[in-house]
C-alpha angles and dihedrals in degrees: 000000000000122000115254116248115260119222115257113256127223090250091057092052091048091052090051091052092050091050092050091049092051091051090052092048093050093046090047092049092050090048092048091047090051090050091048092050090049091047093050090046091050092048092048091048089053092054116120116263115261103254110172090201089066087062091058113030118045119188118264123258115225122200120202132197127230091281094053092254117143114254101179143343116221124203143129092331087083090077137049102216120212133195127242090251090061092059115096116230090247091061094049091047092048094052093045093047097051102030108030118358092183094047096121093043107044127072097239096300128066097215099187090050091045094051092047092051092046091052091048091050091049093051095044100032085235136141102228107174095188094113097074113115124211088259092053092047090051089051090050093050093048105037111015108044093105137105089313087071088072089070134049117288107275128218089233091060092046090054090050091049090052093049095046092045091056090050099041092060088062091064102029131051124234089249092055092049093050090046091054091045098055091044094054106043129091121246100178096265109142116260090348143094137194134060096272093059089044091054089052094045097050105026107016094233145102116273092242091065097052116133125223092261092048093047091051091052094050092049090051101043095066091072089070111358094185098042093045098042101133093211092059105024107029098164094050091045092051092050091049092050091050091050089056091049090051090053091049089053091045091054093046100250094121136021124244091254091052089050092050093049096047094045092048092063110097107240091218089062090061097049116102095201132260093254090064092061118096108205125201104290114228131171106271089010097180093051092046089050091057092045092054091050092051093044093056091047092050099043104026087233133113106240089205091068103020118065119232141147112240119195113200142183093242113146106207092199093057094039091054089058089056093045092054091049092050091049089050087241103158091344129090124206108219090228130022092227093061123105130191143193131196137188130189115198134184108240094209101054103007092239111161107231099179138014133190115192101179145323123279122219132190089258097054138049124223106304126232090224108096104199091190084076096041116107118232136170108273101208109194096336094107101041094111090056099031113061108351097056088055091049092054090048100046111017100050092238127159124219088259097051109144120240131179118243099201143119112320140179120200111254113273094005140083090230113121125211127218135182121252091264094043091238135117125221102189116214116022136155124248089252092052091047091053095043092052092035096231114186102204098057089049093053092044088052090052089051090055092046090052091047091052104041104014133242094276092058089053090049090051089052089055090045090056088052091057100250117160117262090242090060092043096048092052094051115148138153092274089072087079088073098034093261138134112023094338106129136152139176123245087253091054092044091055092048095047092048091048091060087077090055096043101060095266094303124133123203125183105261112242145165102206125087098176143341127216121199120185112264095012135094114261114274111228110184115223116219108188116205115240116211100218098165135008119277088245095056089048091050092050091053090051090052090055089055092046088055089052088059099039098054118103098203142011093038137106131259086287088084088066090064093077116139134176085265132052115286127190111200149154129189128201144172140195127214136207114269134202090308090067100097092051091056098041097261135116119250110249095019122128117281108163131009126197142185121184114182136169141196120198088273110028141035124210123198121188129185128186130179143092128317089220138355093251092064090083139263131303104239102188117032094184092057090053091052089051089051091053092048092050093052092047093048092052091052093045090052089046092058089053089064092068101026139042108237115211137161111286116253118259108240122230095247094065128068137180118242141172114233137163114270117251096007114118128211082044120253134199115256117257120248113278090006117166108267090225088072095050124088124202103207147159117245137167110271092237090058097046097096100120120196132215118272116233136157107294122237114267122259115246119270106240100201148331128217116218124193126175137191127229115283109255125177090338094306114126121181121202125191116201127190123181131198107264113256108272115245123211091263090058096255127110140215129214092211135056107304093216090099101015095064095057084087119041130204111216123193133184125183130190130165092351093309117118128193118193127186140165126228145157129284116218097197142357126183090230088069087067103030098036128252130307118276126203121222135194129183128190115212126194121183090345096309128107108240098172138016130178128182123179143128095273122092093211128061142168120220124192112201122196130205096024115157123219118273091016117154114226124187112219113197127181134187146162124251139171115259093227096037109038090169088074106079138168126230120300119247109200137187133182115232122191118210096211123099127236142203131206136198113245114221126221107258102173110120089009121116114276091234091064090057096046092045092051094047094048092048099044107031150009093242119140128223141188123210133210132182131242116196109248123224096198132039091237091064094059111116096009123124113253098183138358126198124223094021114197094176111167094001128124104232131188109253093224090053089047091053090057095048122110110205128202112210124191115191137173113265140109130221112219116194136184098014092150091057087084091063110110092021128104116278090238091068095058117109125196107234093212118018093185096058111015121072124197124221117190118206109195130006115008092199115126087232093055113113118242109235100177141000119202139172117195087354091301127114093230118183109168116026147126125246088243089063093065099078092229093301107119108170118121111209114206121189116200138185129201119242113279120240119247122258121228113222097165096110093043090053091051094049091049091050091050093048093058089068094069120100121223096215092064096062139057116270095240096051091042090052092053089047092050092050091052091047093050091049091049090053091050092052090046090054094043108108097204100039114140126223092257092058091047094050093045093049091047093051093046091052093049091048093050091048092050090052095055107132113218120222113242115222 
């Protein structure tokens, strides 16, 4: 009999579902693995063929000018290839340690490193590229730097690199691969590649002679050639070199002592200097240099090793002018140490048509340093754009807005600002401020812009103009005059200036129109215009610069940029600051000089100055300015040969209006108003709503002073004095301001320091509405019994029929002479006609403060004080004698007010206490033996030297006994005379060491010897060196000299 079927349980059904799921997972995994294998196979099959010629001969890059004519063809001549045998062991070890520690062990791919990086990328969704071996990097440089470089690195390409790397090592030795690698990579040397050119650029030597420290630096710099360029980023470069040395020690290539020695060598001591490096000389080298930089940024490829056709905006006619100037062909630099840079830019599309990166002399070849890309302080060159363009855009100003050129302290500091000539003008319009390049109005304008739109909005404006974040983040008011960290390159200066000529639009300045790479569609860079200000604000800024050129006197060197066609220009200069003495310069002397000038079609920027402070000093600033003007004029005239300069077109959002000078918001002129008070100005259309001009409301009267005489036979005299009417500069005048305000007195105070200056006033309403009058009314029992109004702020009123103890209300105010119905506030005071007496206390032997407090509270009496030397501490501060002494008397208050007291009190003035510091203790004298005690800390010998004198832990010098708060102990710290130090032997050993010749000894032993010799010299020169230091330094020098290792022939 068969068993009956049991019903299926829930556990049975769950196990069946799990089993089915596992089957699906396994099948899916097998399917995915099959797909992955097929994918990898497909990718590997699509890998480029291994063509050894591609590792050696890249295609040439050809650069064309604006007419399609070839400028230069670039190829293998950009490198100086070396063989593996020429590489010192330290260089090989450095590259292997930092780039591929298993290079000589793996077969092209470091699988453990690859798997670890892959896992890390999978877990972090990252793209860590740290798994590439030297072989894989060589493959990438030779076969894969193509259009794919424009996108992120793909996994397909990485698979191909791995496959090709495994195969390439079957046909090439490790030495050949490493040789190709170091000859192809970039090290940061201008217009060059390969380790040989890098050795020349940084150290001025052949690669075979590189030291351990130099090898470590070159191996490290390739990771980020710009960021680790030792000429520009010394600290970062030093850290990178030391990291490589640490890796070399870690992998056993050097010992810890070798690491310490190599890392202790200052990297800057090894550098030969950029100006000693002769780069590959091309026709129009500076322009080509900029093109190559842009091309690599656009394509992701190095044009030196990847062939491409680059079509540029270069204008040969304009570039030839620059080339002749830089060769001093028909142009003379006023000093041989001067350098220059020039840029010519198309205002419409911001194409750079010519670049000058520096002059060339008979003694030097074309330099790798392109000064057109070097940032310098701009001085006043950008004032029209920054800040005045922002003011027109955001503050509603016209081009004739009135500013005050007067004393000024930078916001939040006690640093004062002056103009270049250390003078103040007073009122001046924006146009006048720009034409004469005044600093203070520019900074005050920046303050108002910041107040209106905020600092971040200003930073965004700079960000739109393409400034670096370091310049933007350090923004401060000084940027308005090209100060602080505000720097720009000649390329940036031309572009920023051109915004005013291009309707307020900024475009990234560029040289390249299109790039063609074989087998790819043409690459046409898109440079989108950014509207950073309105066309009207830009036009107004341009008009300021046109005024700077058109003036015939009172302007800057911009007025020497006149041409037969309209020119819009601004010049500027920077000077050496407080750092000058430390770099061999003179504070306040010329540092950089600029001219930035535009026609309707082109902008020219020119810089001239020194490459570095150590080059020398500029001896005649005016000659340098003339040089800059001459260069700029030649380039301006040059642009007129291929364009037709005209006046720029006035945009529709700007209008010209007449408004009253110095009145803001602006008002329409009154009928028959003096033309001197009327400004004809440009203003944005939205801000051109002028109001009517009427007498302004009066300023508030701050106070009045009322004095009265004693009532006699019903006659009561009242004297009233009012605060002078406040002028716009904060000062006041006791007389009618109609004439007084034509000259202002401006004052600025910060941290107890006050600067006062006088200057002109362009307009004051009182010149139209008459001067200010002063009024006073006397009110008794609610009725006005007397009123006087005139131009004087003091008056005397005699009132008749006034009873004793009558309260009178005295009220004063300001009013306009021609419109007395317009009045200020009333300031009132109650005066009682009755007289009064007061009992005078006895103040002898009382504290002086009781007397002064009582006098100041109860009268207007004056007093003079004198001191009597006390004999006890209790006497200090007490009154010795008072004259006259009304003790116990009832005295009339009026009589008291007119009394002059003489007060003698116990105190003593002690002066010059600190003058005993540094002198023998025996010379010290106690100023008051009865009260002051002396405590000596240290030697009590009369010959001991006083090091400090304190009272109450303070080094007081000039003080009174009453200042000491009843603590009268003088603490004197002394020190015994120091023994003399004998440096005779040290001097002799230094003298003997100078006879040794470097060429006769090994470099390492000579370096140790030189360090010991330098240290010995420092100790010898050290004024406070002790005998132990002298002996130790002497012994170390002798030991280093004895260990000099001679070179065997």
